[in-house]
C-alpha positions in Angstrom: 192.5 77.7 25.9 195.5 79.8 24.7 199.0 78.9 25.6 202.4 80.5 25.2 205.7 78.9 24.3 208.8 80.5 25.7 212.3 79.6 26.9 212.3 78.5 30.5 213.6 80.7 33.3 215.3 79.5 36.5 212.1 80.2 38.5 210.2 77.8 36.3 212.2 74.8 37.5 209.9 73.7 40.3 207.1 73.3 37.7 209.5 71.7 35.2 210.6 69.2 37.8 206.9 68.3 38.3 206.6 67.5 34.6 209.8 65.4 34.7 208.3 63.4 37.5 205.0 63.0 35.6 206.9 61.7 32.6 208.8 59.3 34.8 205.5 57.9 36.1 204.1 57.7 32.6 207.2 55.7 31.5 206.7 53.3 34.5 209.8 54.7 36.3 208.2 56.8 39.1 211.1 56.5 41.5 213.9 57.1 38.9 214.1 60.9 39.1 217.1 61.9 41.2 217.5 65.6 40.1 216.0 68.3 42.2 215.1 72.0 41.6 218.6 73.1 42.6 220.2 70.8 40.1 218.0 72.1 37.3 218.8 75.7 38.2 222.5 74.9 38.5 222.8 73.0 35.2 220.3 74.9 33.1 221.3 78.5 33.7 224.4 80.7 33.7 227.5 80.8 31.5 228.0 77.1 31.4 224.4 75.9 31.1 224.1 72.3 30.0 220.6 72.4 28.7 217.8 74.7 27.4 214.1 74.2 27.8 211.0 75.5 26.1 207.9 75.6 28.3 204.2 75.9 27.4 202.4 78.1 29.8 198.7 78.7 30.4 197.7 81.4 33.0 201.2 81.3 34.7 201.1 77.5 34.9 203.6 75.4 33.0 201.7 72.6 31.3 204.4 71.3 29.0 208.1 71.4 28.2 210.8 70.3 25.8 214.2 70.0 27.4 217.2 69.7 25.0 221.0 70.2 24.9 223.7 70.5 22.3 225.8 67.5 21.2 228.4 67.0 18.6 228.2 64.4 15.8 231.5 63.4 14.2 229.4 62.9 11.0 227.2 66.0 11.0 228.5 68.6 13.4 226.4 70.3 16.1 223.1 68.5 16.9 220.5 68.9 19.5 219.3 66.0 21.7 215.7 66.3 22.9 215.9 64.8 26.3 212.2 65.1 27.3 209.0 66.4 25.7 206.0 66.2 27.8 202.6 67.8 28.1 200.7 67.2 31.3 197.9 64.7 31.0 195.1 67.2 31.4 196.4 69.4 28.5 197.1 66.8 25.8 195.5 66.8 22.4 195.4 70.6 22.3 198.4 71.2 20.0 200.8 72.0 22.9 203.2 69.1 22.2 203.2 70.1 18.5 204.0 73.7 19.4 206.9 72.7 21.7 208.4 70.4 19.1 208.1 73.1 16.5 209.7 75.7 18.8 212.7 73.3 19.1 212.8 72.8 15.3 212.7 76.5 14.6 215.4 77.1 17.2 217.5 74.4 15.5 216.9 76.0 12.1 217.8 79.4 13.4 221.1 78.1 14.9 221.9 76.0 11.8 221.8 72.8 13.7 222.5 69.7 11.6 220.2 67.2 13.3 217.7 66.9 16.2 217.5 63.5 17.8 215.8 61.8 20.7 214.7 58.4 21.9 211.2 57.1 22.2 210.0 54.0 24.0 208.9 51.2 21.6 205.5 50.9 23.3 204.7 54.6 23.0 202.9 54.3 19.6 201.2 57.7 19.9 204.5 59.4 20.3 206.1 57.4 17.5 203.3 58.3 15.1 203.5 61.9 16.2 207.3 62.1 15.5 206.9 60.2 12.2 204.3 62.9 11.1 207.3 65.3 11.0 209.4 63.0 8.9 211.4 61.7 11.8 213.1 58.3 11.3 212.6 55.9 14.2 215.6 53.5 14.0 215.1 49.9 14.9 218.7 48.8 14.5 220.3 51.4 16.9 220.2 50.6 20.6 220.6 53.1 23.5 223.6 52.1 25.7 224.1 53.4 29.2 226.5 53.0 32.1 224.7 54.0 35.3 226.4 55.7 38.3 226.9 52.5 40.2 228.6 50.8 37.3 230.8 53.8 36.6 232.0 53.7 40.2 232.6 50.0 40.2 234.8 49.9 37.1 238.4 49.6 38.2 240.6 51.7 35.9 
């Protein structure tokens, strides 16, 4: 089965949202997705787009995606953060995830990006081994820290 990797378009966002929801379910957070198609269109396209997304497509159906955005490292300069990389369950083990990650890496090389980074759940050993096969470092001493919307609202400043 042949697939094509390309940059996403606004009209792809309903299928991208389905993949985001599939990933949330896989990560045992099926009710955590709050964004909708309109959010994805508003934040991903136009002059002030906040993210870019590569999609993998088979016969006009999107079966995978790599959503990323630019960050700035005070140590390195411009970096990319890979927010989500997912291939739908029925199309895994066909080289699609590899092609999506490589599209992002090539994009980073082309744009002289200093680092590509992302997070991976500690129990997702398949993903960890996949990333390590590219020479990625999986840090054990760094911890992701977040303030959610409720806590942001409740902090009195």
